[in-house]
C-alpha positions in Angstrom: 224.0 -8.4 230.8 225.9 -11.7 230.3 227.8 -12.6 233.5 231.4 -14.1 233.5 231.7 -17.5 235.1 235.3 -18.1 234.1 237.4 -19.7 236.8 234.6 -21.7 238.2 235.4 -25.4 237.5 231.8 -26.4 236.7 231.2 -23.3 234.6 234.5 -24.0 232.7 233.3 -27.6 232.0 230.0 -26.4 230.6 231.9 -23.8 228.5 234.1 -26.5 227.1 231.1 -28.7 226.3 229.4 -25.9 224.4 232.6 -25.2 222.4 233.1 -28.9 221.5 229.5 -29.1 220.4 229.7 -25.9 218.4 233.0 -27.1 216.7 231.3 -30.4 215.6 228.2 -28.7 214.3 229.9 -25.8 212.6 232.2 -28.3 210.8 229.3 -30.7 209.9 226.6 -28.2 208.9 228.4 -24.8 208.4 228.2 -21.6 210.5 225.1 -20.3 208.8 223.0 -23.5 209.2 223.9 -24.1 212.8 221.6 -22.7 215.4 222.2 -21.9 219.1 219.4 -24.4 219.8 221.4 -27.1 217.9 224.6 -26.3 220.0 222.8 -26.5 223.4 221.0 -29.7 222.3 224.3 -31.4 221.4 226.0 -30.1 224.6 223.1 -31.3 226.7 222.5 -27.9 228.4 219.6 -25.4 228.6 219.5 -22.7 226.0 219.6 -20.0 228.7 222.9 -21.5 229.8 224.5 -20.7 226.5 223.9 -17.0 227.0 225.5 -17.1 230.4 228.8 -17.9 228.6 228.5 -16.5 225.1 226.8 -13.4 223.7 225.7 -15.1 220.5 226.6 -17.6 217.9 229.4 -15.6 216.3 231.0 -15.1 219.7 231.4 -18.8 220.3 232.8 -19.2 216.8 235.3 -16.4 217.4 236.5 -18.0 220.6 237.0 -21.3 218.9 239.2 -19.6 216.3 241.0 -17.6 219.0 241.9 -20.9 220.8 243.1 -22.4 217.5 245.4 -19.6 216.6 246.7 -19.2 220.2 247.7 -22.8 220.3 249.2 -22.8 216.8 251.4 -19.8 217.6 252.5 -21.3 220.9 253.5 -24.6 219.3 255.5 -22.9 216.5 257.2 -19.6 216.8 256.3 -19.5 220.5 258.8 -22.3 221.0 261.6 -20.8 218.8 262.6 -17.3 220.0 264.0 -15.3 217.2 266.8 -14.0 219.4 268.5 -17.4 219.4 268.7 -17.5 215.6 272.4 -17.5 214.5 273.2 -19.8 211.5 271.9 -21.1 208.2 271.7 -24.6 209.6 269.6 -23.3 212.4 267.3 -21.5 210.0 266.7 -24.6 208.0 266.2 -26.8 211.1 263.8 -24.4 212.7 261.7 -23.8 209.6 261.3 -27.6 209.1 260.4 -27.9 212.8 257.8 -25.2 212.4 256.3 -26.8 209.3 256.1 -30.1 211.1 254.4 -28.5 214.1 251.9 -26.7 211.9 250.9 -29.9 210.1 250.7 -32.0 213.3 248.7 -29.3 215.1 246.2 -28.9 212.3 245.7 -32.7 212.1 245.2 -32.9 215.9 242.6 -30.1 215.6 240.9 -31.1 212.3 237.5 -29.6 213.2 239.0 -26.3 214.1 241.2 -26.3 211.1 238.3 -26.9 208.8 236.4 -24.1 210.5 239.2 -21.6 209.9 239.6 -22.7 206.3 235.9 -23.0 205.3 233.6 -21.0 207.5 235.4 -17.7 208.5 234.0 -15.8 205.5 230.4 -16.7 206.7 230.9 -14.5 209.8 229.5 -11.0 210.2 232.0 -8.3 209.3 233.0 -7.5 212.9 233.9 -11.0 213.8 235.5 -11.6 210.4 237.8 -8.6 211.0 238.7 -10.1 214.4 239.8 -13.3 212.8 241.8 -11.5 210.2 243.8 -9.9 213.0 245.1 -13.3 213.8 246.7 -13.5 210.4 248.1 -10.0 210.9 249.6 -11.0 214.2 251.1 -14.1 212.6 252.5 -11.9 209.9 254.0 -9.5 212.4 255.7 -12.3 214.2 257.1 -13.8 211.0 258.3 -10.4 209.8 260.3 -10.0 213.0 261.8 -13.4 212.4 262.7 -12.5 208.8 264.2 -9.2 209.8 266.4 -10.8 212.4 267.6 -13.4 210.0 268.3 -10.7 207.4 270.4 -8.8 209.9 272.5 -12.0 210.3 272.8 -12.4 206.5 270.8 -15.7 206.6 267.8 -14.6 204.5 267.6 -12.5 201.3 267.1 -8.8 201.5 263.4 -8.9 200.7 260.7 -6.7 202.3 260.1 -8.5 205.5 256.3 -7.9 205.6 255.9 -9.2 202.0 258.0 -12.3 202.8 255.9 -12.9 206.0 252.5 -12.6 204.1 253.8 -15.0 201.4 254.7 -17.5 204.1 251.3 -17.0 205.8 249.6 -17.8 202.4 251.8 -20.9 202.1 250.8 -22.0 205.7 247.1 -21.6 204.9 247.5 -23.7 201.7 249.5 -26.3 203.6 246.8 -26.5 206.3 244.3 -27.2 203.5 246.5 -29.7 201.8 247.6 -31.6 204.9 244.1 -31.9 206.5 241.7 -32.0 203.5 243.6 -33.2 200.5 246.4 -35.5 201.8 245.5 -36.3 205.5 247.5 -39.5 205.4 250.8 -38.1 203.9 253.6 -38.3 206.5 254.0 -35.0 208.3 257.8 -35.2 208.2 257.7 -35.6 204.4 255.3 -32.7 203.9 257.4 -30.5 206.3 260.6 -31.3 204.3 258.9 -30.3 201.0 257.5 -27.1 202.5 260.9 -26.2 203.9 262.6 -26.8 200.6 260.0 -24.8 198.8 260.1 -21.9 201.2 263.9 -21.7 201.6 264.4 -21.8 197.8 263.0 -18.3 197.7 264.2 -16.9 201.0 267.6 -18.4 201.9 270.5 -16.1 201.3 272.9 -16.8 198.4 275.6 -17.7 200.9 273.6 -20.5 202.3 273.1 -23.8 200.4 271.1 -26.7 201.8 271.2 -25.0 205.2 275.0 -24.7 205.3 277.2 -21.6 204.9 279.2 -21.5 201.7 283.0 -21.1 202.2 
């Protein structure tokens, strides 16, 4: 049975080394072509050490993606509690901040972003379903945001879950565009365009350019 060494500084350091090595190799060669032997060789540890920390190759991939989504949520909606939402101006400002945070985060974590975009479908079904739950969690959080904004009359009366999933799709495409297609485009400009595109379909008729109509 694989033992847990979390909390031990030396063990945590080895775990981080293994994850860094795996991220590089998964990105460079793909999930299917990367072997555990390749990961431990790059990390500079014995193969037996790998199995003290991870059950198998899919498990280290899943943990990398868990880390990615956890950090992304923390830096976006995690910093903007929906309960504080009150005005159209605030909706526009917050959405633009979220887009900017998404783009900056993905560019800081290019390898993990590429893994999420390119390699998730290569996972076995069990791990693939685990990854899909991250998108479901993101959708649930966005739906709560949309529902609260709708109650305040700031967002159109659309099905909140549908709106959330449409935004999730837009986020995924923006990750792809900002990291793989236009990595040098200013994040502020991309965020402004994404905000305009999103709000064109969501913002209530009483809100124009982020301001309430009188």
